[in-house]
N, C-alpha and C positions, 0 to 999 in steps of 0.2 A: 460372314454373318453366322451367329450361333443358331442352331436349329431350335425352333419353338413350336413345331407342329405344322401341319398343313392347314392353311387358313380356310375360312368359309369362302373367300374369294377364289381359292383353288378349285373347290368343288363347284362353285357357280360357273367358273370358266368352262369346266368340262360338261356341265349340264347344258350350257349354251352351245358348246361345240357339237354335242350329240344332236341337238335340235337344228343346228345350222352349220353343217360341216362344209364351209365354203371359204374361199379366199377372202371374201369381204369380211366375214366374221373374224377370221384369223388376224387379218391386218388391223382391224378395229380393236382387238383384244390382246395383241401380241405383248404389250407392256405388262398386262396381268400375268400372262404365261411366264414371261421372263422373271418377274419378281416373286410371284406367289406359287408357281409350279416348279419351274426349273431351278429357281433360286433356292426353294425349300428342299428340293431333292439334292442339290449340291451340298447344302448344309447338313442334311441327314447323312449323306455318305461320308462326309468329313468326320462325323461322330463314330462312324463304323469303319474307319480306315484299316483296322486289323484284318478285315475281310477283302480288302482291295488289292491293287488298284481297280477302280471301276470305270465302266464305259456307259454313259447315258445314251439310250437309243435316240436317234434323230426323230423329230416329231412329224416328219413327212412320210406318207406312204409312197411306195413305188407304184405308180398307176400305169406304167407303160404297157404292161401285159395283163392287166387285171381290169377288164371292163366293168364299170359301175363301182369300183372301189373308191371310197371317200379319199380326198386328198390329204387329210390329216389324221394322225393316230389319236384315238379318243382315250389315251392313257399315256402316262410317262413311265418308262421302265429303265432299269439300270442293272448291269450284271458285273460281278467280280469273279475272278477265278484264282483259286489257291494253287500253289506250286504243284501239288499232286494231281490236279485236273478237275476237282470238284468246283462247281459254280455256286454263286450266291446271287439270287435274283430278287428284286423288289419292284413293285408296280403300284402306282396310285392313279385313281380315276374317280369319276362321280359315283362309281359302284363301290368304292372303298379301297382297301389295301390288300395286296396279295404278296406273299413271299414264297420263295422256293429254294431248295438246295439239292444238289446231287449232280447227275449227268443227264441233262434233259434230252440231248440229241447226240447219240454216239455215232462216231464215224465207223466205217466198215472194219477197220483194224480193232477198234475198241469193242465193237459188237462181237467179233470173233473171240476175244479174250473173255468178255463178259459171259458168253454162252458156255465156254469151256469151264469157267469157274462155277457157274450155276449148275452145270451138269455134274460136277464133282460132288461126291456125297457129303464130304465135310464142309467145304466152302459153300456149297449150295444150300445146305441146311442152315448154315450161319446167316446167309443173306435173307433166306426165307423167314427166319425168326426175327431178324432186324426189321424187315418190311412189315411183318404182322404186328409187331409192337408199335411201330410208328403209325400204322393205319388207325390206331385208336385215337390219335390226335390230328394226324395229317391226312391229306389226300395223296395217295401214291399214284404217280402218273409218269408220262413220258411224251415225247413229241408225237408218237404214234405206236401202233403195235400190229403185228401180223395177225391175220385171221386164223391161221393154223400154225402148226409147229414149223420152225425153221428147218431148212434142208439138213438131213442127217440126224434129226432128233425125233423120237417117237411122239405121236399125238397124245399118248397117255402118260407122258413123263410126269413124275410127281410134282415138278416145279414148272409145268408148262406155261403158267401165267407169266412167270418171270422170263422164260425163254422167248416168249412172243414179243416182249417189249423191245423197243428200239432206244431205250434210255431208262433211267430209274431216278425219279425225283420225288421229294416230299414237299408238298405245298400246304400253305395255310392261307385262308382268306377271311377278311372281316368286312362287313358292310359299314357304311359311315357311322361313326360313334363319336361322342364328345372327346374321348382321349386322343383321337387323331389330330385334334387341334392343339395338342400339348407335346411336351418333350417325351411323354410316355411312349411315343412311337419308337424311339430308339431302343428301349428295353424290349418291346414286343418283337421287333425285328431281330435284335441280337439273340434273344432267348429262342426264337424260332429257328434261326440258323444253327445255333449251338445245339439245339435239340436233335438236329439231324447229323451230328458229328459221327455217330457210330456208322451210319450209312456211308458217309463220305470217306471215313477211314477204310471201310471195306472196299469201296470202289477204287480209291487211290491205290490200295495195296494189290488188288487183283485185276484191275483194268488199266488205270493210268491214262495219261494224256495220249492223244493221237499223234502220230508222226506225219499225218497228212496235212495239207494246207488248212489253216484255222478257219472257222466259220465266220460269216459276216454278222457280227453282233449288232450292226446298225440296221438290220433289215426291218 
C-alpha cells in the first residue's frame, strides 16, 4: 500500500491506549493498529528504503522484570542501520512524530574509539563544530551520559560534554499537525535524516560498527 500519511484513526488508537493500556483495549482495537498504525509505518518505510533495511519494534513491553510497566508500547518505532554503523530512527504516537539519526547507544568498543577521536584536537574540534551546528535545528542526545569525565580524561577537557556521552544522536520532534495525515511525512523524515549526514559520516569514519553482539532492537 502506498503511504498517504498517518490517519486520524492512528492518533485516536494511541490516545485510547494511553487512557486504557490493557489487553481488553488492545484486542478490541488490534485491527485499527494493524491497518492504520503498523500498516502506515510499513508503507512509510517502503518510501524510505534507501535508509533501510528497517526493523519495526514489537508493540509489547517486556513486563517480566518491570513492576507496574504497561503491557503495550504507546508508540510505534522503527530503526534502520547503514553499513557504516549509523542508525535511522522514526517513531509515531499520539504525541506526534520523532526522528533521529546517529549512534544512540554505543557499545564499549565504540565508546573507546569515540572518546579517542573526541580527545584528538583535529577530529574532536570537527565533531564539536558539527554538533554545535546541528543543535540549531536538532536536539543532540544519547541513551545516557556520565555525570563526570570518563576514566583517563580531565574534568576540564574542552569537549567534556561530548566525552561524557554514551552515544551521539540528532533528534527532531513534531507535535500532531495536519501534514502528518499526508505524504508530506516522507519528505520530513528524509530531510531530517539527510540533515544529519555530516554527523553520521564523522561517526562512521571515526567510530564505526561494534564487533560485539548486536543490540536487541525489538526491546
